N, C-alpha and C positions, 0 to 999 in steps of 0.2 A: 407546340408548347401547351401543355395542360395547365389549368389552372394553379395546380401543387405546385409544378417547377416553377412557375412565373412567379408564387409566394417564395420558394424557396430559393430562388436567384434576388429576389428583393431583398431576403431577409440578409444572403450571402455578402450584396453590398453594403448594407447598413451596418452590420457587424464589420467588416474589413473596413470601412471610414472609422467607426468607433476605436477600434486595436490600432488601427494607425495613430490616431488621436491622441490617445492615451496609453499605451504600452511606452513608458521611457526606455529610449535609446540602449541604456543598461542593462535593464531586463530583456533582450532580445540576445541570449546565450545558451540557451534552452540546453545545450551539451557541457554546461559548465561543470565545474566539480562540485562534488555528493555538499561543501561546505556552503555551495549558493542555495541549499534549498531552502523553503520558509515553513515553518513549522507551527509556528504559532505558539500558541497557550500564554499562559500568567507571566512564564520566567524569560520568554522570548522576546532577546533582542535583535533588532534590525542591522542587517548589515551596512546600511543607506538608507538616506530618504525616497530615493525611489524605489527600492523595497516594499516602505512602508506604503506608499503613494500608490502603489502598483496593487495592492491587496487591496489597498479601501475602495479604490475605482471596482475593481472586480467585484468585491463586498458588496458593495451599493448596485450594482447590475445583478447580480446570483451568478456570476459566472466561477463561483469557487466551487458550486457545486451544479453544473447547468443544472442539470436533468433533474434536480429533486424539486418540491412542487414550491413553488413560492413562499407557502407560508411558513415552510421550516428554512428559508434562506435561500433558497434554490431560485433557478430563472426559468423553469418549469418549462427546457426545452422538452421535443420530441426527438425520438431514437436520429432523424434525420438531421434535423437541426444542431445535434451533436456531434454527428459527423462533420457538418461544415464549421462547426466552431474549432474542432481542433483540426482540420483541413488549415482554416485561418491562424490559428496560433500556429502552425508547423511552417505555414508560408512565411512569417516574419520571426523564425526562430522564438518564439515567446516564449519564458520561463511558467511554468505553470506557478499563481499567484500564491497558492497555497497547499502545500502537503500534509496530509497526517492518515491516522491508523483511525482516526474518526468518521473520516470521509472514506476511506478506502474500506474499511472492515464493519466497524461497529456501525456509520451511519446504516448502509443497506440493511443490515440484522434488525436496527433497530424499526426501519420503515415496513421491513417484513413483518416483523414479533412483537415490536413494542406498542404500549396501550396507547390512546390518542396523547393522554398526560405525559407520558414518556416524550414521546417525540415532539411535542411541543416545547419540554423542559430542557431537553438537551440537544435535539439537531439545530437549533438557529445559532448557537454559541459554539458549536462546531463548525458550523459555515462560516462564520467570522473570525475562525481562528483564535479564540478566545481559552478555550481550551483545549491543552494537547491529552491526548490518550495513548496506554500502552496496551499492550498486549498479555497477557498473564495465563499461557496455556501448558506450554511444555515445563516439565520437572525433572529433576536427576534421575526418576526411573519412570518417567512419562515421557518421552519423545518420539518416536515413533509409533509406538502403542498408546495414542493420546488419551484413549479411554482409560488407561487404568489412572491416571491423577488420583491423589490420596492429601492433595492440600485440605483439612477437615473442615467444614462449616457445621455448625450446632445452632440450633434455633433456640435462642434464650427470652422468647415471649414476643420482646419488642425490638429486640435486634440481634441480628447474625455475630457466631463469635468466631474468629477465621484463625485458622494456625496451619502452617505450613512455610513450602519455600517453592519458587518458580525460579527458571532458570532460560537463558537467553532470551529473557524479554529485553526487549529493544527499546531503548533511551527511558529506561525507568526510572533514571535520576533525575530525568528532567520533565518526565509526564506528573500532569496534575492528576489523572484518575486514570484506574485501570480497570479492562473488563475481564474477569477471569473464571477459568473456570476450575471451581468447588467441588468436595463429594460432601452431599448431605444426608443418603444414604449409604450405609456403609455395608449394610448386609445386603442390598441390591445386586444384581448383574452390575457389571462395571458399565456397560452404556446406560444405563436408566438410572444410577445415584447421583447423578449431576446436574450441578445446577449453574445458569450462568447468571453471574454474579458485579455488580458495577460497586467501585470501592473508591475513595477517597483517600489519594495517595499520600496527604498531609495526616492522614489515621493514625492515631497512637499504637505502637508497634511495628509499622510499617517501614521497614530499611530497606537500602539496596546497594549493591557493589558491583561497579564495573570489573568487566572481564575484556583485560587488554587482550585486543588481535593482533596478527603479524604486521598488518598494516599502520599499526601505530595506533589507529584509533578505539574506541569503545565505545561501541554504539551496543554492547549487548549488555546486558546487567544480571548477575543474581538478585532476588526480590525473595526478603524473608517476612513472614508475617507470624507475629506472638502476642498472641490474644486481643487480636485487631476486633475492637464490636463497629459491625456495621447495622444500621440504622434500617429496620424494613421499607420505611419511606425516608427518603434524603430530604423530603419534603409533601406537605399534605397531597395524599394521591400520586407521588411518585415513587411507585416501587423499586426497590434495589436490586429486582429480579425482573431479568426480560426471560418472556416466558411463562414457563410452567416450571414450577419446584422439582424437582430429579427429573426434568427432562430438558436438560439445559444442551446435551449432547445433538439437538434437533436444531438448536439454535448454532453451536458448533460448529456441525458440517455446512453449514448453509453459507455461514461467513468464510470457511476455509476456499470453501469453492471461488470468492469474492479476494481473497487473500492472493490463492495462485493463479489467477488471472491476471491480477495486477502485477503479480513478481513477471509473468511472463512478458507484459508489454516492455520492459526494460531490454529485451533482445532486439527490439526493432533501432531504439536510437532517437536522439531529435532531428539529428542532422545526417544528410547521409555520408557512409564510410568513404566512400569517395571523396568526396569534399572533404574530410578531416586530413585522410591519409596525401590528399595531395598538397596539404598548406605543409608536410615534412618537408626539409631541406634538400632530400633527394625526389621529393616527388613520387611517383609512383613509376619508377623506370624500370623497379625490378620487374621482369615479368612473374615469376612464380607468386609476388606481393600482391600484381594488379589482378590475378586471376583467382586468389584466396577472396581478395574484397571486392571481386564481383558475384563470388559465389556465397559471401556474407550479404550482400546487396539483396542477392535473389531471395535469398532465407529468410532475412528481414522483411521484404514485401509479400512473403508467403503468410509469413506468422503473420503480420499485420492485417492480411486480408481475412484470415481465418478468425483471427480474433473479433474482427467484423462481423462476420459470420455468426459466432457463435453469442455477441450481442445481440445481433436480429433475434438470433432463434430466444434468447433469454428474454426480450421487448415480449415475442410472440406469448409468452408463456412455458414455452417448452424446458427452461432452464439449462445450465452450461451441466452441472451434475459433474460425473466422475470424470470427462473430458477434462477438466479444469486441469485434472494431472498431467494429461499428455501437452496443453500449453503450458504449465508450469514448466517442467522438464527441457521442452523444445524452446522458451524462453530464454532457462537460464544455461542452457549452454550455448545458443547463439549470445546474449551478451558476454560470457566470455571468452567465446573465439574473437568478440570484437575489440577487445581490451587487450587481446594478446597480438591482434594484429597491429594495433596501435603500437604497443609496445616495438614489436617486429619495427614498425616504419623510422620510429623513433631510433632505433639503433642503440650503441652504448650511452648513448647520450639520456634518454628514457628510464636508463636506471639509477639516475640522480636523483636523492629524494628531493635535495632542494635546485634540483638544476631547471633548466628552460622548458620541462614542459610541466612543471607546478606542480599537483597533485596526482602526475598520472601514473606513477610507480604505489602509489596509498590506492587510488580507485581500481588499479588492476588486479592487487592480493583481496581488495574487497570483495571482488567478484566471484572469490574463490566462496565465498562462506552462502552465495546464493543456491551450490548446491546442496544446503543443509536447510535454511529456512523454509519454514513454509512448506514441509516436508521435504526428507532427504530425494537425492534422483533414484537412489534403489529404491524405496518405496513409491516413488511416481513411476516408475516401470511397471512395479509389481500391481499397481492398479490399473496401469493401463492393460496389461498380461490381462488380468483375471475379469475386470468390469467393463473393458472399453471391448478386448478383443474375443474376449469367451472362453481364454484359453485354460488349458486344463492346470490346477495348482501345484 
């Protein structure tokens, strides 16, 4: 063994011991319902003392954002250490201590485009789960064609004045802040007049309205801005604009690659599908169900390995780019297939909303939205055909 592998083996052993000693038993259910996710934020109410304790312990060690620099609340893990971390978490089926759009999307964008002052101001609270963010991208007339956003942002000297509407704003009614695409130049070409703005959701003139889905839940909202005044600086030296005014599309594209890659990861699941299905009353006795489960397992392993390859490429500076559309599409379809199989294995019992399978029907219905959020499947296939495969338009 080389010194590097010796060091990694020691790292794994030390991390494994820490996880065994510090992850509460009730937090070892990574395939639990969506309601078990800890989102953090000023209004977050922990479901249990264990959930709170697990978050606090991970925050202290930087494990909510393991690859972020330590000065921003991370653990400063290398790419190889991150892999070990996820493997050891999966080994004991540990829940993620914290999930948020701040971690998945805004954080990477700030690390890449933010000023040192913005990073120091916004990233540590994200890592600790103190601020919950939502994403203000889509509008009623700008969904697939995101560059057509029309939410107006006017320069009023010491502040911006924002008017307009966003839609499909996930958890906007529970978020503390929003990162939004706004139009600051109405005369420029549509990609060039957009600015990436950070806005406090408690600002006067901001209202939200949940959109109820067939699952019965309301993760999506309409968000309205009516003469909302956004200071040019949220604090001395802390600009409300990320990147350059009128060049927010650069930030938006970078963020979308992280969003789509994050969505693609849902296709692999935290636990083996075979293990989940074997717990059903009939087990995996049906041959066609076994065959479908095996195929789904192989596909999940394939997308998992592909994700790791693209993460390695990103670490080396190559980036993911348009391939994120491919990852997002495949992950979306696999996640839907996974839930279809779980419903099939449960039989008629799985259709009971308050039956023995708990939230399974709601989770199954929720996966249908995967084909829309982060870019519809049709748009993703268009990107893959034109920009990845180079096929004629």
